[in-house]
N, C-alpha and C positions, 0 to 999 in steps of 0.2 A: 536350636533356639527359636521362638516365635515370628522374630522377624525374617528368617533366611525363607519363608513360603512365598514373602510377597516379591514376584517379581514383575507385575502391573498393579496398576491400581484394581483392577478385577479382582486380585487375592487380599484385598484389605478387609472383608468382612467374610472371609474363610472362615471356618471353624463352629465353634458352638454357637450355631442358629438361633437357641434359644437364651444366650444373654443377653446382657444389655445394650441396645448398642446408642441411640441419643436419647438423653435425659432431658423435657423441655421444664424449664425451672418457672417456679409462678403457678401452678397447677395444669399447666400443660400438656399433653400426653406423651406417652414411652414408646419406643418402638426400639422390637429384638433385633439383633444385627441380620436374622432369617428374613423379619418383615422388610425392614428398609433394602434388603438386598432382592427382596422381590421385587418392591417399586421399583428401583434403580434397572432391574434389566427390564422392568413394561415399559419406561423410558427409553430407553435405547431401542429398544425395538418398533416402539411406535416413531422415534428421532429417523430409523434407518428404513423403517416402511414408509415413511413421508418424505422421502426424499436428500435428507442428509444422509451424505457418502462420506466414507473413510476421507480424515483430509478437513474437512470442513470447519469452520468455523463459528461455533456459537456464542452470540454472547450473554453473560446470565447481568441484569440489574437486580439482585434483589438483598436483603439484609439478612443476616443469621438466623435462619431460621434453618428446618425441615424439610423444607421449598427448596431450600439454597442447596442444602447436602444431595437431595435426591436429583436434582436439575444438574448439578457437577457433576457428580459421579455416575449419571445417566449418559451425559454427554459421552463423557470417556469411555466408557465400556460399549458406545456405538462407533469408536473407533475413529470418533471425531474432536475435536481444541475446542477444551472449555476456554473462554476469557470473562472472566468474572470482572465485571466494572463495578464501582464505587455508585451507590445508588442515588449518590447526592451531588454527583457532578455536575457542570453547567452543560449549557448544547453544544460548547464548540467545544469543549472534552470528549463528549460523548460520541461525536460526530468524526473527532480527529482518532479515539481508539478504535472506533467499530474499520472506519476506512483502514485504517492501516490494519488491523487484525483481517481485514476482507469477510466481513461476518456477512451469514447465507440466513442466520437467524437470530432476534432478540427474545428472548424467552421473561420478563415480568412478571411479578405478583400479582392475582386476580383482580386485586386493588388498580394495578396499572403503575406506571410512570412516565407520565406524561412529555418531561422534558429527553427522558432515556426516548421515547416513541416518537418523540418529533425528529431527533437525531436519526433515527432507523428511517423515519419515512420520509424524508429528504435522499437520504442515500439507495434508498427504493431495497432496504431489509424490511424481510418477513415480521411480522411480529407476531405472538404468543405466548397467549399467559399457561404456568404451571401450578398445581395448587395440587396436595395431598388431603387427600379427602378418606371419611369414614369408609368410602368402598373401594377404594385406590388411589390412581391418580388420573386426576385433570386437565387435559393439554387442549386450550382452546386457540384457536387462529385469530389474530384479532385486524389482521388485515389481508389481504389479499398474497400470493405468491408461496400459500406456505398450504397445504392439505392434511389433516390430519387423518392418517389410515391407520387401520385398527392390527395389531398382530398379535403373535406367540407370547408366550410367556416364558420361554425359554432362550435364552443365547445365544443367537443361531452360530456370530464372528465373532472369537474371542481376540482382545487386546492383545497385541504384540511389543514387546519391550522397544522397536523404534519406532512405535507411533507416537508423534507429536501429541499430547494431550492436554497438556495447558498453554496459553498464552498470556504472559504476561506485560508490563510495560516499565520497564527501570527509569527512573531519572536521568537524563543523561548532563555530563557536564561543559561537553563541548558541541551538544546540539540537540534536538527534541526529542523527544522521551523515545526508549529505541524499543521494540518488542524482542521479545526473549523468546522464543518456541524451546520447551521442554519437555521431552519424552518420556513414556512410561518408563524408561530406565531409568536416567535420572530422578524421576522423584520415589520409584522403589527405595533406589541407592541411597536417595538422603531421608527417606522413612527409616531404612536400615542402621546409619547412622546414629539418628534421634533415638529410638530405641533403644541401640548397646551404650549410647552416652548414659542414657539415664536409667536403664535398666526397666525400662519400663514393662509390663507383664497385664494377663487380662483383667489384674484387681484392678489396675490403672485406671484413675477416671480424672479425666482433665474437663476445669472449669473455662471455659471457651470464650475470653474478653476480649479478644481481636477480631478485627471483621474478619469475613473467611474472603473476603476480594481481597488483601493482601497474603503475600507468602508467609509469612509468620502464621498467622493463626490457619491460617487452610492445613498448613505442612505440621505445626509442633503442636497448635492447638485442634486438631478434629482430624486428622489423618494421622499422625505417627499413633495416639491412643488408641482408636479403632485398629490399624495395622498389626498391633499387637494382641489383642487379642480384648484390650481393653472397651471403654465407652468415653463419650463425652456430653456435656452437661453446657443445654444453653442456655442462657439466660431469658430472662421475661420480654416478649420485645424484639429481642436479636441482638439488644446493645449492653455494650458494658453499664454496669451502675454499680456507683461506690455503696449505694445505701443496701442495696439487698445482695452486694458479691458476698457477704460470712455467710450470710442465714442461707444462702445456693449450699455454698459448700458444704458447710454443717449436714445438711439439710439431705444433701445427693454425697456424702462422704467424698469431697473434692479429693484427690491424692496429691494434684500440683493443680497449677496456672504459668500461663508464660505470658508476657506482658512487656511494654513498652516503660520506662523511665516516666514518663509523666503519669500513667495512671500507679503507679507504686506509691508515688510522690500523694497524691489522691487519698489514696488506701492509709497512708501513713498518715498524715493531715488528721484522719480522723479514726484512727486507731482507738482512742480512749474514747470515745465512745460508739461504734461500730465493733470492735475486736472483741468477739466473745471468749475471751479468754480461759474462762471457768470451763468452759464446753468447746475446746477449740475442734477442726477440722483434720483429718487425719492428713493432712499435707505430708507430703513426702521431701519437697523442697519446695521454691519458685522460680524460677528461669525469668530472666531478663535479657530485652534482645532489642535489637534495630536501631537501639543509639546508645552511647556511653552512658552507663547509671554513676553517678558518683560514689566517690568513696563512702563518702561519711554518711550517703543514703542506707549503701548495701547497709554498711552498720548497724542502721539504727531500724531498717527491716529485719534483720534475722535478730535485733534484741526484742523488740516489740510481737514478732511473729513465731520465732525460738524456730525456726527449719531454715537451713541452709540458702542463702541465694546463689545462683549461679548464674555467671554471666554468659553470654554465647554471643559468635561473631556470625552474619549471614548476609546473603545476597541472593536476589531472585534468581543470577547469571548461572549460580550455584544452589538451585532447587531448597536454598535456605539456609543450611546449617552448614559450615562450616568447621569452627572452630567453639570448643567450649572449657569450663573450670570443672571437673570430675564431682561427682559426690565424693563427700569427705569422706568415706574408706576407701576411696583408689589416690587420697592425696589431698594435699589443701590447695583451697580457692583462691585465688589473690586478689583483693578487690583494687578495680580498676582496671583490670587486665580481663583477656577473654579468653585463656585458657589454651589449650593445644589441640589440635588437629584430630578429629574424632572420627576412628570408622575407615574407610575406602578413601577417605580424605586427602592431599598432603600438602603440605606449605611448602613449596620448592625451596624458594629463595626471596630472601630482599633480592630488588631489580635497581639498577640505575636506569637513566633514561635509554641506554642503548640494549636495556634488557641482558647486561651482565650482572650475577652474584656480585654481590656486595660482599665485604670482612665484616666479622661480629662487632655488633657497639656500631654498626654507621645504619643510618636512617635512609629506608627505602621503601619499593613501591613491593606488595605482598604476593606470588603467585601463588594461583589454587591451582591443583590438579586432582581430578578424580573425576568414579563415573556419571557422579552428579551433575556435574558443568555444564551446562549449553553448549552447544556446538557452535553458536554464535549467533548474532544479532541477525533477524531479518534484515535483507535486503541492506544493510548496513555496511557494506566492506571494509568503508572507513575507518566506521567504528569498530569491525573487528579486527582492525590491524594497529588500532590503538589500544584498544582490549587485551587483546589474545597474543602474548607471545610466542608463537608459535612451537610449543610444545602439545602433544596429546591434552586435550580438552584442557585448556590450562585457563586461566582469567586475571585478569589486574584489575583491584577495586577502583571505583570512580574516588577521585582527590577532590572537588568540588561543589558534593552535593551540600543542600542545606537540607541539616536534619533538624526538623521541627517536632521534638518528642518522638520520635520513631518513621515519623513520615517524610520520607527521602521527596524531595525537592527540584528541579531541574534548573538551575537558574534562566540557562537559557532560553527554557519555557521559559519562564517568569517574565528577560526581556523580550521575546516576540510579543508577547500581549501589549508592555509599557511600549513598544517601539509603532503600534499599532496605533496609538494617541496623535491625532493629527501635529499636536504640536511638540510632539517628542522629537528632538535629534537624535540624541544617544542614550540608552539607558544599560545600568549596568547592575542586575540582582544581588547578591552576599548575604551571607549567614553573621549576623547580628548577636555577639552574645547575649544570650537570659536565663537568669535566675530557676524560670518556670520551664521551658521547654529546651533548654540546651542552648537554640538557637530559635529564631524566627529571621522571618523577610526584611532585607534592609532594601534601598534601593540608590542610586546615586543618576540623576535627569539632567540632562541639558539641552534645555528648551531649544525653538527653534527662530524663538524670536523673543524681546524681553517680556517678561512678567511681573506682574504690579504688585500681585497680591500670590504670593508664595505660598500660601497656607491656603487658599482657595482652589489655588491650582492644584499643590500636590492632592487634594481631596477629589478631583475631580479626577486625577489620573487613579487614584485609588477606586470609585466608582465602576470608571469605565472596567479595571483588571476584574471587581469583583464579578463582573457580567460576564465574563468570558473563562474563568476558571477558580476554581473550590473559593471559598474563603480562607484557609490554609496556606494558599499560595498568595493571598495579594499581600505587597509591601504592608510593615507596620509600621515601618521606619522609612522616610522618603528624603532623600539631601537634595537641593537642588542646586545644582553649581555651573559655572560659567566652562570647566574645562574638566576633562576625566584625569586623574594620578596616571603617567605614563613610564613605563619602564625606559632606561636610556635609548632603548631603542625603537622606542615608540609602542610597545605592546600593553596591550591591559590586560592586568592580571588582579584577579577576585581579592586575591588575599591582600593587596595595596589596599583597598576599599575601606577593609575595616580600618588596619595602619592609618590609614589616612583622615576617617572619617567618624570612627569609634575609638574612645578614648577610653585608657586603661582608667581604675581607681586612684584616683589621686592626683589625673593629669586634668588638666581644665583644656574643653574644646575649644581651637582657638577663632574667634572670628573670620569669617570669610574663610574658614578652613576647614572646618566640620562642626559651626554653631551647634549648640544645643540645645536642648527647652531647659536641663536640667534636671530630667526626670530616666529614670531607669527602663529599659525596655519593659519589663515587667510591669511598670506601673501604671501603661496606659498602652491599649491596644489599637485604640481608631484618631487617638488627635494627635501623637507625637509627629509633626510637620517641621523640618527647621529649614528655616531660610539660609543661606549658605554666605549669598554674596548680591550686590545687584548686578544688572545684568549692563552691557555696555555692545550693541553692535556695531559694527561700521557698512555703512548703509551708502555710503558714496557707488559710482559706475566702476564698473569696472573698465579696464581700459579696452578699448577695440584691439581687437585682435587675438582675444582671449588672454584674461589672467588666470593663470594657474594656482588654482589654490588643493595647497597639498592635502589640507582637512577632508576630512569626511563629510561637510555642508559645500560639497561641489555639483554640479549636473551630474556627474556619475551616481551619486546617492539619489540625487532627486531621480532619476530616470528607475532607480534600482527598487525605491520604496514604492513607485508608483504603480510598479509591477507588481509589488508584494501586497499593497494594500488591495489589488484587483485582481487578486486570487491565484496569481500565475507560480505554478509551482516547478517548470520544470524549463534550460533554457540551453541549447545546443550551438555552437560556432566555432568559428577559428580565430584566437585574441590577434591583435597586432593595432600599427597604430589609425586611427586615436581611439581605439576600443577595448585596449588591453583591462584597466583599469575596472570597467561594466563586470567584466564579471568575477573580480572578488568583491565588488560591489553588490551584486546579485546574491554571491554566495551571503554576504554579510547579513541580509535580510529573508534569508532561509530558500531562498530559490537554489534547486541543482542547479551546477552549469557543467558541462559534457563535452570537456575541449577536443575536438575531432582534427582530422586531417584533411578533411579538404570540405566547404560550405555547401557544394551539392548533396553530398552523403549527408552533412547536419541537417540542413533544408528538407531533408525526406524524414527525419528522423522528428524534427519538431513537426511536420501535419500528421504523421502517426501518431506523434504522441496527442495530438489534439483530438485526433480519430479515435483512440481510445479510451480518454480520460473526458473528454467535452470541455476539456481547458485548453487556449491555445498552447501552443508550444512557442518560445520563442525562436529564432534564428537568429545569432548574434553574427556582423559580418565586418570585417573592416570597411573603408569608403571601396570605390572605382571597380575595381578590377571582382576585389571581392564581392561588393552590391552584385555586378553580372550574378558571377558564381550563384548566389542565394537565386537568383530570378527561377532555374531550376524546381527548389524543393514549391519559391512560392506558386507556381501556374501549377505545379504538382498538386497542390493543397486544393487550390482557386477551382480548378477541375473538377479535382472527388469533393467539393462543396464543406472541408475540414477544417473546422477555427485554427488557424497559425498567424503568426506576429514576425516579420523580417523584420527587424532592427538595425538599422547602419549606421555607421558612424561617416560623413562626409567633410569637404573641403573647408575653412575655414572662412568664413562668408566675407572677411575681407580683400580676402586673394584670388574670387573668383571673377574670374574675365581673362585672368592675367597668367595663365597656365600653372594653377594651382597643382601642386600633389594630389596622382588621383584625380581630379576634376573632373565631375558627372553631372551633368543636369538627372540625379536617380529617381525620384521623385515622376521624373515623365517617364522616366525609362521602364520603370515598373508596373505603372496605372492602367494597363489593359491586363495587368494578371490578378488583381487584385479588387475588394471592394473599397477598400479605402487605404490612402497614399495622403500621407501628413508632413510636415517637416517643422519639429518646434523651434524657429525664428528664436525665441531668446530663452531665456529661465522661466520666466511665466509662461512659457506654451508648452511648460514639459507633460504638466500633469493631462491638461485641456487634451492636448495632443495624445499621450499613453490612452487617454482613456477612450476616446474616439474610436483608435485602433480595436479595442477591446473589443468595446462596444460594436462595432461594425464586426468582426470575425465569431461572434457566439449569437446575433443578433439575425430572427427569419432563417435564410438559408444560411447556414455558415458558409466561411470563407476565410481567404487570405486576408493582412492587412499589411501597410508599410508603415513607419517610424523612420523620418530620418533627423541626426540631430550632429548640423556643425561640430566640427571638434571643440570650437572655441567656447561653444556652449557645454557642453560637455567637462571642461577644463573650469571653465568659470563659478563664480561662484551661485549657488543653489538659489531659489525663492524661492520665501518665505510668505505665502501667502494669508488670504484670509480662511478662516473657516469652511468658506462660501467655495472656495474654492480647491480644496481635498477634495478628492473622489472619492471619501466617505456620504457630500452632497449630489453626485452626478448619478441620474438614475441609470441602470444598465444592469443586467442580469448576475447574481452572484453568482460567482467560482466558488465550489470547492474544492476538499484537498482531491477528489479523485473524478469529479464529475461535474457539470453543469445543474446548480438546485433551483431551479424555478418550475413555477409550475407549468404544466404539459400547456401550451393553447390546445382547447378543442375546436373541432369542427362547429360550420352552423348545426342546429338541432334538425332543421328541415331538410338540410343536404342529406345529412346522415338517415332521413326515415327514407329516404330515394334510394341510396343505397343500400338499405334493409329490403325496402320493396323488388332489385333489380336482383341481389342476390337469393330473394325468397324462391322468383320465375323461374329462375336458373335451373338448365337441366346438367351441366356441366362445369360449374363455377370453380375457380383455381384464387390461391390467393400468391402471388410473388412475395415475397421478401427481399430487398434489397441491403445494400449498407446502411442507408441513410437511419434505416430501423436501427440497428443494431450499433450507431455510433449514437441514437438516442436512450441507449441502454434500455429499448421494451422488449425484451425478451419473455417477461413473465406474462406481459398483457397477450402479446400474438399468442402466448401458449396457451393463455388459458380462450382467449379467441376460437384459436384451430379446433381445439379440445371441445365446448363448447357446442359450434355448428357443425363438426365434422368435415369440413372442406377440405382437399389437398391443399399443401402448402408446395409451392416451388421457390427456393433459396439460390440466389444471383452467390456469386463465386465467394464475394466475401459478406455476405446478405447468410450463409449458413452458420450453425446453430441459435442463431436465435430461435429457431424451431430444429432440435436435433436431429443431425442424418437419419439416427436409425429411429427417429418418431414414427410411428406407424401411417402417419398423416404425409411424412415427406417423401417427395417426388423426382428427387433430382436425380434418378437414374432412367425415369423416364418423361424426360425433360419434351424431348420432340412431340411423347404424342403428347403431352400435355397442354404445348406450347399450340398444336394442331387442333385439337378438338376442343376446346374451355372456347364456352360460350360468353361467359361474364368471370372479366378477372378482375380481383381488388389487387391493384400494388401499393404497399408500404414502403416508405423511404425508397425507390427505385424511378427512375428515370427511359422514358422508353426511345434511347438511343441505341446506339448499334450492336452495343451488348446483351438488349432487348429484341432485335432484331427489326428497330421502327416500331414495334407495334404493328407489322405489316405484314399480307400474303408473303412469301409462301410459307414463309413460317409459323407466321397465324394464320387461322380462320378468316375466310373475308367478312364475317358477320359477329368479328368479338366484340365486347362492350369491354370498356376499361371504365372502372370507378379508381380514379388519381389522387392517392391519399399522400399530401407533401407541405411539408409545413410553406416551401413558397413555389407553388408549380412554377413552369417555363408555360412561354404563351406558346410554343409548339404543343406539348404534353395536354395542355387546358384545351384545345384545339381536336386534337384528337379520341379526348377523350368523351365517354359518354355523361361522365360527372364527377368533378374536380371537387375532391373535400381540402382544406384549407386547414392545415392543423398538424402538430404534432403525432407520430406514425402511432404511438402508446395508446395518447391518449387517444386516436381518431379507434385503434383495437378495441379501449376498453368502452366506449359508445357505444361500438357496432355488437360488441359479445350482451350489450343489456338491449340493445333494440330489434335485432335480428330475430332472437326466438320469439319475439312481441309480435313479429310481422304478419299480418293473416295469410294463409297459404306456405309457411316454411314449415320444414317437416325435414332434418335430417337423414332421413331414411331415403329421401330424394333423388339424394346423390350416394345411394347406395352402388346402383350398379358401378357408376361413374370410379367412386372408389376403389372399388373389385378389377375393373379393366385395368386401372393405373398400377394396383396393388399387382396386379399379376407380372405388369411389366417391367415392374423395377424388380420383381424376384427372378422372371428372365434374365434382367441385364446382371445384376450381382452375378447370379449363376455362371450369365455365362464370362463375366469380369474374373470370377475365383477359377473359373478351369483356365484361363490365359494366363494367370500369373503361379501357376502350380509348378512349374519345373522351376531348375534354378540354371539358370543359362551363364554359360564362361565361355568366352568371357562376359560380364556382366552387361544385361541392357536396362533401359530403364523399368520395365514392368518387376523386374527381378530386385530390383536396389531397392524400388520404392514400396515394393511387399514388403521386403526387409524393414526399412524405415518404417514402415505401417505399423507392424510388429511389436516392435522396441518401444513407439509412440504409448500403443494401448498397456503398456505397462507403466506408464508415467502415472503418479498422483499428487496435487492434481491436474487437471489438461496440459499439456504445454502449449505455446504459441509458437502456432507454424508460419514463417515466411515462406513460400515460393518465388520464386522467380526464374526466366531463361524460358527461350520460346519452346522448347522440347519439355524441359525440367517442371515449368509449369502447368501446363498443358496437360502432362501425365499427372502430375503432383493431383490435381484438383480431380481427378478421375481416382484415384487408388488411396491418397491420405485423408482415410475418413474410419469412422464419423470424425466429426466436428460438432462437440458435444455443447459448446455455449458459444453465447456470442464472441465478437472478437476475437478468434482464433486463431484465423485463419485470415493473413494478410496475403495480398499478390502486387500485381503491375498496377490495377485496378483502371480506371473509366478510361487513364489516356495510356492504356499499355505500357507504361513507363517502363525501360530496363535502368537498373544502377539503382534501384529502392531498397533493394534487401538488408543490406549490412545496416544503415538507416533506421532502417523498420525496424530489423532485430536488437539495435540501441535502445530505441525508442521503448520497444517493450519490455523487456530489458530491467528499466529505469522507471516504466510507470506502472509496473505489474511487481507480481510476486512470482509470476512463473516461469519456468525453467523457457528458453525462447531456443527454439530451432530452425536455423535458415536452411532450407535446401535448396541451391544455388547450383546454375547452369555455371560450366567455367567462363564463357565471355561474360555473364550478368556479374559473376561475381569479381571479375576484372575491371567492372566500375570503379570500386570503390572496396580494393582488397587491403588497402594497407588500414581501413580501416580498424582490423585484425589488432593492431598496436590500441586504440583506442579499448577494444573490450577489454583487452588486457592490461592497459592498465589502471584500469575501473575494475578490474575482478567481477565480468559480467557475467551472469551464469547463463551463458550465446554458446551454443552448438553449429558451428557451421558445417553443413554438406557438401563438398563440392562432388557437381554430378561430372568428370572431366572426362571428353569425348575427343580434346586437344582439338575445340574449334567450335569457332560459331556454327554450329547446325551440325557438328563434329565433319567427317571427312568431306572430299572432297565429291560434290553431287552435282556439279556443272556438264550438260550436256555436252557431249563429245566435241561437236561443233566448234561450239563455244568455247571449251578447253583449248582446241588445238590453234585456234585463231587467238586466243590469247595466248599463250605461249611463243609463238611465231613473230607476235608483235612487239612483247617485250624481248626475246631473242634480238631482231630486228636492232629494239633503241639501245641495246645492251646492257638488261637489266634479265637476263632470260633465266639464271638463279633463283630467282625469286619468289616464295612461296606462295602459293594460291589465298587468292581475300579472305576465304574464309578459315584458313588453318592457322595454329599455335603452334606453340611448340611441342612436341610428341611428349606425350607422357610428362607433363612437369609438374613437379612437388609442391604442389599450393600448400599442403601441411606443413613444409618448413615453415614458410612466413609465419605462421605463428608461433611454431617453435624456437624463433629466432626471438619473440619479447617472449617468453618464458610461457607461454601457454601451451594446453598439451596438444598433442598432434597425433597423428593415426594415417598410414598408406596403406588402403586396402582393392581386392582386385576379385574378392570370392563372395559367397555371401554369408561363409560361417566366420571370415573376419570382421565383414560387414557388421554384420549381429553382434559380435562382442564387443568390439567400437561404440558402435549406439551403445550396448548397455550399460559399459564402463562410462562413458560420457555422460549419458542421461542422469546415471545416478549421481556422480560427483558435482555436477554442475556450473563444472568451469569452464574459463574459455577454452574453445578445442574447435581446431579445422579437422574434418575426416575427407581426404581424398580420397576419391572412389574413382578407380581406372573403370572404364565401360568402354564398350566397342563403339568406334568411333563412326561407325555407318549406322549405327541406334539412330529411332527417331525421323525426324523429316523434315527438310526445310521449309519456313518458314514462307506463308504467302497467299492464307486463307484464311482470315481471323476472324471470319464470321463461321466456322465450325472448328474456330480452332484446333486448326491444323488435323482434319481426320487423316488418324495413321492409313500411310499407302508403305512402310516401312516397316520392318521391326521394332516393336518399342524396347 
């Protein structure tokens, strides 16, 4: 059969190249299958040649056009991931979907899409236009960061079945929309199922009426007929039009179309005047999917259009189709049902809440299994746990989605938008029955203060919601109520909303219980708002000592809402008195809480979160000792200039001075470690205090902030202030979903000109890139500067990857020569501290001139520098990219000899390193172990985040674990040289990025927070911990003989002569068994072969894993010379 040949999307157009492929109705062009494939291959090669790599995500915001088809298939042919977007999304929606997909490029039509482009610009995603022209394909970059490079016409890298090809979002019922990665094999399997179900052949032509950004239109409307050897008809303008539908179907001889019930109803309503009954199109069937089709409507469609109407059941997670009614020759099709599983799909069973099969006749959740089913939601272990039942590729369908005419809407997404309104205390969205759409969006709202004009209030809510999400998601009916109906156990269930607020036919909606205007939802979509009851709020003062408000309007919810409105996304900590409820309150507003085993590790995670995303991570601690433990992370963030917030509960105010439980002046205790420390002394203070803390953390030079909230304020009632007191009125940089979305502050223009003149006159210029540049997400701007002016680049340990280690201008391997000989140095996002040898001889030449580029330079650095540029590293790089080439006397060739000198040193150093790594040591040493790990890392795509710590482990890893190909992929002890950061860093990276995280830990470093392997396992994070186990701090006993003998003699005389040496651990400890105890993966290795195998398996599985690497105790050196990072004097 035709479909048997489709293994990947690259096979969809195989076959007769002269046969019709895509036909544009309304007088548009037609393309043969061969012409389409030629253009698609051209796009694929252009993308790959222009920097799009295997696994990179490309977002596409286009209507149903040939441009879209070529863009989509071109991306998938390039082995990249296509992420189609509704071109009518609002700004916040574009931002969320592009950021969640980690888009590397946005493709828009030649006329552009201003909203999508604004979102991409805010997220620093490059933008390009793609258009099909008479001469071929025209791709033009609209922003920096993507440069089109011409390529050959032949496809050089064929897609593979395991390649993720399509990334869509499915609306979640219990969380934000979930990302669904579908690989080539998933899609090919689904296409085969659709082709087999409807016996599609090369003679079939589909009239595409569904949007192609929707899996329904993409799979069943477009790709299935193409994969069967047939063709697709695209309506004029790329949109469904009832007025031209039948004309197009007749003119181009459509054999089927697939649509949602709303479209069928529109066509049915116009059938008497539009349907050409005397000259009908050659339809074989009509397909209905994505929403339930009423039995009466199905019968009317078949009577009017004289063809069978076949209902199907589909989901994004299953690459669209799962079940369908059959063609008539294979049996009857029953109205109101979705038929049976087709092709390779299996309906495993109806399951109860415990995933156990139910007997026949019982109602439960259906479990779907097959090669078309995704392996799981992207970075959503909790959603996978709920939706996937533990069988091979099974999926359980959603329960509470609002299905508006085939558009699946996440009620939680709507909840989140409604909750962002400053006067909303609680909000629950739910589906309201509707005659036309099946369901429309309704919502029950609890205001946070009395509302006099409920109609105006509801309209204001609708107006704000319309600014943040597409119009079809905005609630049509809004019910204002004093409290939401709950179960006997206090839970809120959406089905209860329908029962409580929406009455059935013949039932009167009681005043005060669900009042109605008397109109049906279908009668008005804009002005049906119902006031349910008047409001009476108890405004009396809470008793001193803390009134414990058991509802959601307490201090906990006040803090959580303030954090959420300011853009906070991640919270890490250890719960306990008095902050336990705050973790759940944070979850309730969409902040992810990760519960740690120790505040110190949680603090390092919050700090790393701020570094990786630009948005402060929050550390939650209990009072007293918990706050003291948190100072480790707070101070670490402050020293490294990473945005972070520590939030602690404290003793009740009326008990201070009496010896209260865990009493401590916590604000005073932390002040020296942070930019801001404040206490919310009343409920009214919560919003201003939280806002001031966030503002301090992200403004100027980022850093740490502290928020102290007494327990009586947390448990007491929330303050409902005026709109002027809400976070929306306070001026603070807006925080986006993955980084700061702010204008990059530029340096003074005159100062930039002076810097350009200094660099133009230099003989041996150097650019130093620090972790501040990485934190600023300035990668593309700094690379553009280096490429434009051809100045060598030296990255600090955590600045690596901003300019890739393997870039021709990277001189990390020639560090000593670069420092010693450079005469003018541009320092981007780094300080002249011990890590850069204070900018002083003998490491630097005595006459070197520093140009310091920093968002808030320190006084010593200003005095040390020849010139100081105050601004964002990326912005200054961009300014110099423009200014330096225009400066008199500048010529990149002037530096040619300097570049050649450094390049020779780099080549020599790398050759020397590779020679030293050539053998396989046994027992293992650092060189062999890290070489094996390096080689395993190189096979992982996208490149993982690598954490390294431990005196010898970190120093050797910096040298061997290269290249870092992107910024923020290398994390280590940082400015303070802090040990114990590794597992906290790893958990932050796993929760803030979509990458595999590999933590290479010395056994001593691992010991600081080793219990966090339970945290990794509990949250099922994609972290592989590799413990370099040399049985001690620095390994074996390296004390001088005289000191060793004196210590032993003294210990023996004192009665503890059998005690081990101070640097030793239990020999050959089985660290891997800790992860095994918590249900994770574990490996114990002692050879290069076993280590390579363990890495290969662990990196591919992306599960919580510990690999215990037994190495020679005498490998490495003792710590001491921090400036040269322990230059090896013993074997590595």
